[in-house]
C-alpha positions in Angstrom: 194.1 77.5 80.4 195.4 79.2 77.3 194.3 78.0 73.9 196.9 77.7 71.2 196.1 79.7 68.2 195.2 77.5 65.3 196.0 78.5 61.8 193.4 77.7 59.3 194.6 75.3 56.7 194.5 76.8 53.2 192.1 75.2 50.9 192.0 75.1 47.1 189.0 74.4 45.0 189.0 71.3 42.8 188.5 73.3 39.6 188.4 70.2 37.6 185.2 69.0 39.3 183.6 72.4 38.8 184.5 72.3 35.1 183.1 68.8 34.6 179.9 69.8 36.4 179.5 73.0 34.4 180.1 71.1 31.1 177.1 68.9 31.9 175.0 71.8 33.2 174.6 70.2 36.6 174.2 71.7 40.0 176.2 70.5 43.0 173.0 69.0 44.3 172.6 66.9 41.1 176.1 65.5 41.4 175.6 64.8 45.1 172.4 62.9 44.4 174.2 60.8 41.7 177.0 60.1 44.2 174.6 59.2 47.0 175.9 61.9 49.4 174.7 65.1 50.9 175.0 68.3 48.9 177.0 69.9 51.8 179.6 67.1 51.5 179.9 67.5 47.8 180.3 71.2 48.1 183.2 70.6 50.6 184.8 68.2 48.1 184.5 70.6 45.2 185.7 73.6 47.2 188.6 71.8 48.8 187.3 71.9 52.4 186.8 68.2 52.8 190.4 67.1 53.5 193.4 67.3 51.3 193.2 63.7 50.1 190.5 62.2 48.1 189.8 58.6 49.1 189.1 55.8 46.6 185.5 55.5 47.5 184.8 59.2 46.7 186.8 58.9 43.4 184.7 55.9 42.4 181.5 57.7 43.3 182.6 60.7 41.3 183.6 58.6 38.3 180.1 56.9 38.4 178.3 60.3 38.7 180.2 61.9 35.8 180.4 58.8 33.7 184.2 58.8 33.3 186.8 56.2 34.1 188.2 56.3 37.6 191.7 56.5 36.1 190.8 59.9 34.6 189.8 61.2 38.0 192.9 59.8 39.6 195.0 61.7 37.1 193.0 64.9 37.7 193.2 64.5 41.5 197.0 63.9 41.3 197.4 67.1 39.3 195.2 68.9 41.8 197.3 67.7 44.7 200.5 68.7 43.0 199.2 72.2 42.5 197.9 72.4 46.0 201.3 71.5 47.4 202.9 74.2 45.3 200.4 76.8 46.4 200.8 75.7 50.1 204.6 76.0 49.9 204.2 79.4 48.3 202.1 80.5 51.3 204.7 79.3 53.8 207.5 81.4 52.3 
């Protein structure tokens, strides 16, 4: 049997999360603990490895951890997704 070659999906860091975390002087582990998730999972979210779409539960956990309204994170995530789409389209060309 031959295996089809799989292209790795490009990933793009969620810079807005890193900026928020740095502004508070927190580590990824501190954010993960506040969210109630494993540091590895948070790292994947911040670095864009954990799927293209952020789900509502994660956005709510992030808002709680950072002490910001969920609406603010939704706006930031939409901007992130728009930029990721533009970058992905640029890679395909």
